[in-house]
N, C-alpha and C positions, 0 to 999 in steps of 0.2 A: 773873377771867379774861375780863372784858368786852372786853379788847383783842384777843381772838381772834375776835370776832364778824365774820362775813362774810369771813374769810380762807379761801380755798379750800384744801382738803386732798384728797389722793387716797390711795388705798390699796386693799387687798384684804382680804377676810374669810375666815377659816378657823375655822369652828366648827360644832358639831352641836347640835341642840336649840334651845331658845329661852329667853332670860332675861326675866324679868318683874320689874317694879318692885313692891315691896310697900310699903305705907304703914307707915313706921317712925316717923312723927312728926317726921322731920327734912326740911327743904326741900332737895330735889335738883332738878336740871334735866337735860334731855338734853344730851349733849355736842355732837352734830351732827345735822343733817338730811341723810340720805343720799338721793341721787338715783340710783336703780338704772337701769342701761342695758341690763340683760340681757333684759328681757321687753318692751321697747318702751314702758314706762311711765316718765314723768318726774315722778311724784308723790313728794314727799319723805316719808321715814319717819324717826322719831327713832332715834338710835343712842347707846348709852353713857349714862353718868351723870356728873354733875359736882357736887361739893359742896366748897366752899372750895378747897383745893389738891389734892383727890383727884379723879382722872379715871379712868374706866374705859371702854374701848371694845373692840369686836371688830376695829377697823380696824388692820391692820398696815401699816407704812410711812408713817405720818402725819408722822414727823419727817424724811422725805426732802425734803419741801417746804421750801425755804429760808426763805420768808417766814413760814410757820407756826412752824417751829422757832425762828427768831430771835425772833419775838414771844413765844412761849411761855417761852423762857429769860429774856427781858427782864422779863417779868411776875414770874417766880419770883424773879429777882435783886432786883427792886424790893421785893417782899413780904418778902424776907429782909434788907433793908437793905444790900444789896451794890451797889457801883457798876456802871454799865452795862458790859457785856462789850465790850472793844475788840479782841477777837481777829480775826484775819484769816479765821477759819473761818465767820463768820456768813453769808458769801455763797457758801459751798461748794455746788457742784452735786453733791449726794450720789449721784444716779442715775448721773451720768457717772463719778464716782469709783468707785462699786461696779462698773460695767462694766469699768473699767480693771483693777480688782483681779481680776475673773473672767478677763479676758484673760491676766493674768500667771499665774494658777493654771493655765489651760489650756495655756499655753506650757510650764510646768514639767512637767505631766502628759504632754504630747506628747514631751518630751525624756526622760522616765523610763520610758515604757511602749512596748511594741511595738505601735504603732497598727495596723500592717498585720495583725497577728494578731488584734487586737480587731475590726477590720473584718471579717476572715474569719469569726470566731466569730459575729458579728452578721449575717452573710450579705450584707454590703454590698460590692459590687464597685466598685473604684476604678480 
């Protein structure tokens, strides 16, 4: 997974508690160094674990980044002896695609629901 080094990823975390690495006698490394922006600190902290082709992380949304996703798939395909992926989706802007899909869903809901009644129940005056 060395080809992932220094590629930026972004995401969000959803978890409770704390995971700790226990010495199991196998060599593992951290998946990423996280720079938190929530408390004004820019100190990196390790996140996740990586061993061979097994990766664990609390970060959600890491595959939204096109460069990271493309490099990750390329590495896995190479390790499996598969040819490089020539699909047109490698440059897909997943965030933009996801927003388009949310907009489509919102349109369907607006057409199927009595939005004025929903606004009334919510106490929103329009």
